[in-house]
C-alpha positions as a Markdown table, in Angstrom:
| # | Residue | x | y | z |
|---|---|---|---|---|
| 1 | Met | 152.5 | 110.8 | -46.5 |
| 2 | Ile | 149.2 | 111.3 | -44.6 |
| 3 | Phe | 146.1 | 111.4 | -46.7 |
| 4 | Ala | 143.2 | 113.7 | -46.0 |
| 5 | His | 140.8 | 110.8 | -45.2 |
| 6 | Glu | 143.2 | 109.0 | -42.8 |
| 7 | Ile | 142.5 | 108.8 | -39.0 |
| 8 | Pro | 145.2 | 107.8 | -36.5 |
| 9 | Glu | 145.6 | 104.1 | -35.9 |
| 10 | Gly | 143.8 | 103.1 | -32.7 |
| 11 | Ser | 141.2 | 105.8 | -32.9 |
| 12 | Lys | 137.5 | 105.1 | -33.5 |
| 13 | Leu | 135.0 | 106.2 | -36.2 |
| 14 | Tyr | 131.4 | 105.2 | -36.0 |
| 15 | Phe | 128.7 | 106.3 | -38.5 |
| 16 | Gly | 125.3 | 105.1 | -39.8 |
| 17 | Asp | 124.2 | 101.7 | -38.4 |
| 18 | Ala | 127.3 | 101.3 | -36.2 |
| 19 | Ala | 126.8 | 104.7 | -34.6 |
| 20 | Arg | 123.1 | 103.9 | -34.0 |
| 21 | Arg | 124.0 | 100.5 | -32.4 |
| 22 | Lys | 126.6 | 102.2 | -30.2 |
| 23 | Arg | 124.0 | 104.6 | -29.0 |
| 24 | Glu | 121.5 | 101.7 | -28.4 |
| 25 | Ile | 124.1 | 99.9 | -26.2 |
| 26 | Glu | 124.7 | 103.0 | -24.2 |
| 27 | Arg | 120.9 | 103.6 | -23.8 |
| 28 | Ile | 120.3 | 100.0 | -22.6 |
| 29 | Ala | 123.1 | 100.3 | -20.1 |
| 30 | Ser | 122.0 | 103.7 | -18.8 |
| 31 | Asp | 118.3 | 102.4 | -18.5 |
| 32 | Val | 119.5 | 99.5 | -16.4 |
| 33 | Leu | 121.7 | 101.7 | -14.2 |
| 34 | Tyr | 119.1 | 104.5 | -13.7 |
| 35 | Ala | 116.5 | 101.9 | -12.7 |
| 36 | Asp | 118.8 | 100.7 | -9.9 |
| 37 | Gly | 119.4 | 104.2 | -8.5 |
| 38 | Phe | 122.6 | 105.2 | -10.3 |
| 39 | Glu | 123.2 | 108.8 | -11.5 |
| 40 | Glu | 125.3 | 109.9 | -14.4 |
| 41 | Ile | 128.6 | 111.8 | -14.1 |
| 42 | Val | 130.8 | 113.1 | -16.9 |
| 43 | Val | 134.4 | 113.7 | -15.7 |
| 44 | Pro | 137.0 | 115.9 | -17.4 |
| 45 | Leu | 139.1 | 114.7 | -20.3 |
| 46 | Phe | 142.2 | 116.0 | -18.5 |
| 47 | Ser | 143.4 | 114.6 | -15.2 |
| 48 | Tyr | 146.2 | 115.1 | -12.7 |
| 49 | His | 145.9 | 111.6 | -11.2 |
| 50 | Gln | 146.1 | 109.1 | -14.0 |
| 51 | His | 149.4 | 107.7 | -12.7 |
| 52 | Gln | 147.4 | 106.2 | -9.9 |
| 53 | Ser | 145.2 | 104.3 | -12.3 |
| 54 | Val | 147.5 | 103.0 | -15.0 |
| 55 | Pro | 150.2 | 100.5 | -14.2 |
| 56 | Asp | 152.5 | 101.6 | -17.1 |
| 57 | Ala | 153.0 | 105.3 | -17.1 |
| 58 | Lys | 154.3 | 105.1 | -20.7 |
| 59 | Glu | 150.7 | 104.6 | -21.8 |
| 60 | Leu | 149.7 | 108.1 | -20.6 |
| 61 | Ile | 149.3 | 110.9 | -23.1 |
| 62 | Arg | 150.9 | 113.8 | -21.2 |
| 63 | Ile | 150.3 | 117.5 | -21.6 |
| 64 | Gly | 150.8 | 120.6 | -19.4 |
| 65 | Asp | 148.3 | 123.0 | -17.9 |
| 66 | Arg | 148.6 | 126.8 | -18.0 |
| 67 | Ala | 151.1 | 126.7 | -15.1 |
| 68 | Asn | 153.0 | 123.9 | -16.8 |
| 69 | His | 151.8 | 121.3 | -14.2 |
| 70 | Glu | 151.8 | 117.9 | -15.7 |
| 71 | Met | 148.4 | 116.3 | -16.6 |
| 72 | Ser | 147.3 | 113.7 | -19.0 |
| 73 | Leu | 144.3 | 112.7 | -21.1 |
| 74 | Arg | 141.9 | 110.4 | -19.3 |
| 75 | Ala | 143.3 | 106.8 | -19.5 |
| 76 | Asp | 141.0 | 105.4 | -16.8 |
| 77 | Thr | 137.9 | 106.8 | -15.2 |
| 78 | Thr | 137.5 | 105.0 | -11.9 |
| 79 | Ile | 139.9 | 106.9 | -9.6 |
| 80 | Asp | 138.9 | 110.3 | -11.0 |
| 81 | Val | 135.2 | 109.5 | -10.2 |
| 82 | Val | 136.0 | 108.6 | -6.7 |
| 83 | Arg | 138.2 | 111.6 | -6.1 |
| 84 | Ile | 135.7 | 114.1 | -7.6 |
| 85 | Ile | 132.7 | 112.7 | -5.7 |
| 86 | Ser | 134.6 | 112.4 | -2.4 |
| 87 | Lys | 136.7 | 115.5 | -2.5 |
| 88 | Arg | 135.0 | 118.0 | -4.8 |
| 89 | Leu | 131.3 | 117.2 | -4.7 |
| 90 | Gly | 131.1 | 115.7 | -1.2 |
| 91 | Arg | 129.4 | 118.7 | 0.3 |
| 92 | Asn | 126.8 | 118.9 | -2.5 |
| 93 | Thr | 125.7 | 115.3 | -2.8 |
| 94 | Ser | 125.5 | 112.2 | -0.6 |
| 95 | His | 124.8 | 110.0 | -3.6 |
| 96 | Arg | 127.2 | 107.1 | -4.0 |
| 97 | Lys | 126.1 | 105.2 | -7.1 |
| 98 | Trp | 127.4 | 106.8 | -10.3 |
| 99 | Phe | 127.8 | 105.7 | -13.9 |
| 100 | Tyr | 129.6 | 107.3 | -16.9 |
| 101 | Ile | 129.6 | 106.9 | -20.7 |
| 102 | Gln | 132.8 | 108.2 | -22.2 |
| 103 | Pro | 136.0 | 107.1 | -23.9 |
| 104 | Val | 139.5 | 106.7 | -22.4 |
| 105 | Tyr | 142.8 | 107.2 | -24.2 |
| 106 | Arg | 146.2 | 105.5 | -24.2 |
| 107 | Tyr | 149.5 | 106.4 | -25.9 |
| 108 | Pro | 150.0 | 106.9 | -28.7 |
| 109 | Ser | 146.4 | 107.1 | -30.1 |
| 110 | His | 144.4 | 104.3 | -28.6 |
| 111 | Glu | 140.8 | 105.3 | -28.0 |
| 112 | Gln | 138.3 | 103.1 | -26.1 |
| 113 | Tyr | 134.6 | 103.8 | -25.5 |
| 114 | Gln | 133.1 | 102.4 | -22.4 |
| 115 | Val | 130.2 | 102.4 | -19.9 |
| 116 | Gly | 131.3 | 102.3 | -16.3 |
| 117 | Ala | 129.7 | 102.3 | -12.9 |
| 118 | Glu | 131.0 | 102.9 | -9.4 |
| 119 | Val | 129.4 | 102.4 | -6.0 |
| 120 | Ile | 131.5 | 104.5 | -3.7 |
| 121 | Gly | 132.0 | 103.4 | -0.1 |
| 122 | Glu | 130.7 | 99.8 | -0.9 |
| 123 | Ser | 132.6 | 96.5 | -0.5 |
| 124 | Asp | 129.9 | 94.1 | -1.8 |
| 125 | Leu | 131.0 | 93.3 | -5.4 |
| 126 | Ser | 127.7 | 91.5 | -6.1 |
| 127 | Ile | 126.1 | 94.9 | -6.6 |
| 128 | Ala | 128.3 | 95.8 | -9.5 |
| 129 | Leu | 128.2 | 92.2 | -10.9 |
| 130 | Arg | 124.4 | 92.1 | -10.9 |
| 131 | Gln | 124.3 | 95.3 | -13.0 |
| 132 | Ser | 126.8 | 94.0 | -15.4 |
| 133 | Ile | 124.9 | 90.8 | -16.0 |
| 134 | Ala | 121.6 | 92.7 | -16.2 |
| 135 | Ile | 123.0 | 94.8 | -19.1 |
| 136 | Phe | 124.1 | 91.7 | -21.0 |
| 137 | Gly | 120.7 | 90.2 | -20.4 |
| 138 | Arg | 119.1 | 93.3 | -22.0 |
| 139 | Leu | 121.5 | 93.0 | -24.9 |
| 140 | Arg | 120.4 | 89.4 | -25.3 |
| 141 | Ile | 123.8 | 87.8 | -25.1 |
| 142 | Ser | 125.3 | 85.3 | -22.6 |
| 143 | Pro | 129.1 | 85.7 | -22.5 |
| 144 | Leu | 131.3 | 83.8 | -20.1 |
| 145 | Leu | 131.7 | 85.2 | -16.5 |
| 146 | Gln | 135.1 | 84.7 | -14.9 |
| 147 | Val | 135.5 | 85.3 | -11.2 |
| 148 | Ser | 138.8 | 85.8 | -9.5 |
| 149 | Asn | 140.4 | 87.1 | -6.3 |
| 150 | Ile | 143.5 | 89.3 | -6.6 |
| 151 | Asn | 144.4 | 88.3 | -3.0 |
| 152 | Ile | 145.2 | 84.7 | -4.0 |
| 153 | Pro | 148.1 | 85.4 | -6.3 |
| 154 | Arg | 149.4 | 87.9 | -3.7 |
| 155 | Cys | 149.2 | 85.3 | -0.9 |
| 156 | Leu | 150.9 | 82.7 | -3.0 |
| 157 | Ser | 153.6 | 85.1 | -4.0 |
| 158 | Gly | 154.5 | 85.7 | -0.4 |
| 159 | Met | 154.1 | 82.1 | 0.7 |
| 160 | Leu | 156.0 | 80.4 | -2.1 |
| 161 | Gly | 158.3 | 83.2 | -3.3 |
| 162 | Ile | 156.7 | 83.4 | -6.8 |
| 163 | Ala | 156.9 | 86.7 | -8.6 |
| 164 | Leu | 153.6 | 88.4 | -9.3 |
| 165 | Asp | 154.8 | 88.9 | -12.8 |
| 166 | Asp | 154.5 | 85.1 | -13.2 |
| 167 | Phe | 150.8 | 85.4 | -12.4 |
| 168 | Arg | 150.4 | 88.5 | -14.5 |
| 169 | His | 151.8 | 86.7 | -17.5 |
| 170 | Ile | 150.1 | 83.4 | -16.7 |
| 171 | Arg | 153.3 | 81.3 | -16.3 |
| 172 | Ile | 151.5 | 78.3 | -15.0 |
| 173 | Glu | 154.4 | 76.0 | -15.7 |
| 174 | Lys | 156.4 | 77.6 | -12.8 |
| 175 | Leu | 153.6 | 76.7 | -10.4 |
| 176 | Leu | 153.2 | 73.2 | -11.6 |
| 177 | Ala | 157.0 | 72.7 | -11.4 |
| 178 | Leu | 156.8 | 73.1 | -7.6 |
| 179 | Glu | 154.9 | 69.7 | -7.5 |
| 180 | Ile | 152.6 | 70.8 | -4.6 |
| 181 | Asp | 149.4 | 68.9 | -4.7 |
| 182 | Trp | 147.0 | 71.6 | -3.4 |
| 183 | Leu | 148.7 | 74.2 | -5.7 |
| 184 | Thr | 148.2 | 72.0 | -8.8 |
| 185 | Lys | 144.5 | 71.5 | -7.9 |
| 186 | Leu | 144.2 | 75.3 | -7.5 |
| 187 | Val | 145.8 | 75.8 | -10.9 |
| 188 | Tyr | 143.1 | 73.5 | -12.5 |
| 189 | Leu | 140.2 | 74.9 | -10.6 |
| 190 | His | 137.6 | 76.3 | -13.0 |
| 191 | Asp | 134.1 | 75.0 | -12.0 |
| 192 | Pro | 132.5 | 76.9 | -9.0 |
| 193 | Glu | 131.0 | 73.5 | -7.9 |
| 194 | Glu | 134.6 | 72.2 | -7.2 |
| 195 | Ile | 135.6 | 75.1 | -4.9 |
| 196 | Asp | 134.7 | 73.1 | -1.7 |
| 197 | Gly | 137.0 | 70.2 | -2.6 |
| 198 | Val | 139.9 | 72.5 | -3.2 |
| 199 | Met | 139.2 | 74.6 | -0.1 |
| 200 | Ala | 139.5 | 71.4 | 2.0 |
| 201 | Ile | 143.2 | 71.0 | 1.1 |
| 202 | Val | 144.7 | 74.5 | 0.7 |
| 203 | Pro | 146.3 | 76.5 | 3.5 |
| 204 | Glu | 143.9 | 78.6 | 5.6 |
| 205 | Glu | 145.1 | 81.9 | 4.1 |
| 206 | Ile | 144.0 | 80.7 | 0.7 |
| 207 | Arg | 140.9 | 79.0 | 2.0 |
| 208 | Ser | 139.4 | 82.3 | 3.2 |
| 209 | Glu | 140.0 | 84.0 | -0.1 |
| 210 | Leu | 138.4 | 81.1 | -2.1 |
| 211 | Gln | 135.4 | 81.4 | 0.2 |
| 212 | Lys | 134.9 | 84.9 | -1.1 |
| 213 | Ile | 134.8 | 83.6 | -4.7 |
| 214 | Lys | 132.3 | 80.9 | -3.7 |
| 215 | Glu | 130.0 | 83.4 | -2.0 |
| 216 | Leu | 130.0 | 85.8 | -4.9 |
| 217 | Cys | 129.2 | 83.0 | -7.3 |
| 218 | Glu | 126.3 | 81.9 | -5.1 |
| 219 | Thr | 125.0 | 85.4 | -4.5 |
| 220 | Val | 124.9 | 86.2 | -8.2 |
| 221 | Pro | 124.1 | 82.9 | -10.0 |
| 222 | Tyr | 124.8 | 82.9 | -13.7 |
| 223 | Gly | 124.7 | 79.9 | -16.0 |
| 224 | Lys | 128.1 | 80.5 | -17.7 |
| 225 | Thr | 130.4 | 81.0 | -14.7 |
| 226 | Val | 134.0 | 79.8 | -14.3 |
| 227 | Val | 136.5 | 80.6 | -11.6 |
| 228 | Ala | 140.1 | 81.7 | -12.2 |
| 229 | Pro | 141.7 | 81.9 | -8.7 |
| 230 | Leu | 145.2 | 82.6 | -10.0 |
| 231 | Tyr | 144.3 | 85.3 | -12.4 |
| 232 | Tyr | 146.0 | 88.6 | -11.6 |
| 233 | Ala | 144.5 | 91.8 | -13.0 |
| 234 | Lys | 146.7 | 94.4 | -14.7 |
| 235 | Met | 145.4 | 97.3 | -12.7 |
| 236 | Leu | 146.8 | 99.3 | -9.9 |
| 237 | Tyr | 143.8 | 99.6 | -7.7 |
| 238 | Tyr | 141.8 | 96.3 | -7.6 |
| 239 | Asp | 142.6 | 94.6 | -4.3 |
| 240 | Glu | 140.3 | 91.6 | -3.9 |
| 241 | Leu | 137.3 | 90.1 | -5.8 |
| 242 | Tyr | 137.5 | 90.7 | -9.5 |
| 243 | Phe | 135.5 | 89.6 | -12.5 |
| 244 | Arg | 135.7 | 89.6 | -16.3 |
| 245 | Val | 133.0 | 89.0 | -18.9 |
| 246 | Ile | 134.5 | 87.4 | -21.9 |
| 247 | Glu | 133.6 | 85.8 | -25.3 |
| 248 | Gly | 136.5 | 84.0 | -26.9 |
| 249 | Asn | 139.5 | 86.3 | -26.8 |
| 250 | Asp | 137.3 | 89.4 | -26.4 |
| 251 | Val | 136.8 | 91.1 | -23.0 |
| 252 | Tyr | 133.3 | 92.7 | -22.9 |
| 253 | Ala | 133.5 | 93.9 | -19.3 |
| 254 | Arg | 135.6 | 93.8 | -16.1 |
| 255 | Gly | 135.1 | 94.9 | -12.6 |
| 256 | Gly | 136.1 | 94.5 | -9.0 |
| 257 | Arg | 136.6 | 95.8 | -5.5 |
| 258 | Tyr | 139.2 | 98.6 | -5.0 |
| 259 | Lys | 140.4 | 101.1 | -2.4 |
| 260 | Asn | 141.4 | 104.7 | -2.9 |
| 261 | Glu | 142.7 | 106.7 | 0.1 |
| 262 | Glu | 141.0 | 104.3 | 2.5 |
| 263 | Val | 137.7 | 104.5 | 0.7 |
| 264 | Thr | 136.6 | 101.0 | -0.4 |
| 265 | Ser | 134.4 | 100.9 | -3.5 |
| 266 | Val | 133.2 | 98.5 | -6.2 |
| 267 | Gly | 132.6 | 99.0 | -9.9 |
| 268 | Phe | 132.8 | 97.8 | -13.5 |
| 269 | Ala | 133.4 | 98.9 | -17.0 |
| 270 | Leu | 131.7 | 97.6 | -20.1 |
| 271 | Tyr | 133.7 | 97.9 | -23.4 |
| 272 | Thr | 131.4 | 99.3 | -26.1 |
| 273 | Asp | 133.9 | 98.9 | -28.9 |
| 274 | Ala | 134.4 | 95.1 | -28.2 |
| 275 | Leu | 130.6 | 94.6 | -28.3 |
| 276 | Leu | 130.3 | 96.5 | -31.6 |
| 277 | Glu | 133.2 | 94.6 | -33.2 |
| 278 | Ala | 131.5 | 91.3 | -32.2 |
| 279 | Gly | 128.3 | 92.4 | -33.9 |
| 280 | Val | 126.2 | 92.7 | -30.7 |
């Protein structure tokens, strides 16, 4: 029996102080982004392209349009923003820095509010990372920044025959069981100050990817930074440098470099619900 006051599990309800704080987080984020030249975009709730954004198609909430073509509720915003700017609005604007404040939806009834930003045609992730850190600074919190590089697990998978699922599910014991000294040191690498020592012993293919992590950490200094070179993001489009902003088991933001139809871009998403649940 469904009572009149019930809402679906996974959906969100904000009122009073919580709704006011949600709006304040969104205002602070938009002020930071506007000040750096971003413009706002609101993309449709319905999309034909979500299968290119979400690794598990079972998470999509599917419906049909009037011609019975399959579409789905927005489960991720990044690729839709790039497509709309590049293919639909390209003749009307040359602007490439965009942000959005809107929820995404996953099957069966998971609703997630977020603030996201994309810099289309840009490969320098430090631009997105700086904006993310600036927003947390304005919120007066200092969560942990974790920097990774998706290329490292991919390289190791090809070099050592390790399934990417082992990285995705953090099966570190399989890597340690190989008893390769440089790989063991890579597993335990967390401090950005120790990158040089590990770079001196890893294969060249890995060394060049570690260098990118080092350069990002140096370009955007932040007091609470760790590196996680073996972390593998559960997204379809991130292809190189990647970061997460975390506190305990909560993810407050994530971002990275990605490519869509040969257009390289960078961006991030800040998870409003996680911040509100943490009392920010």
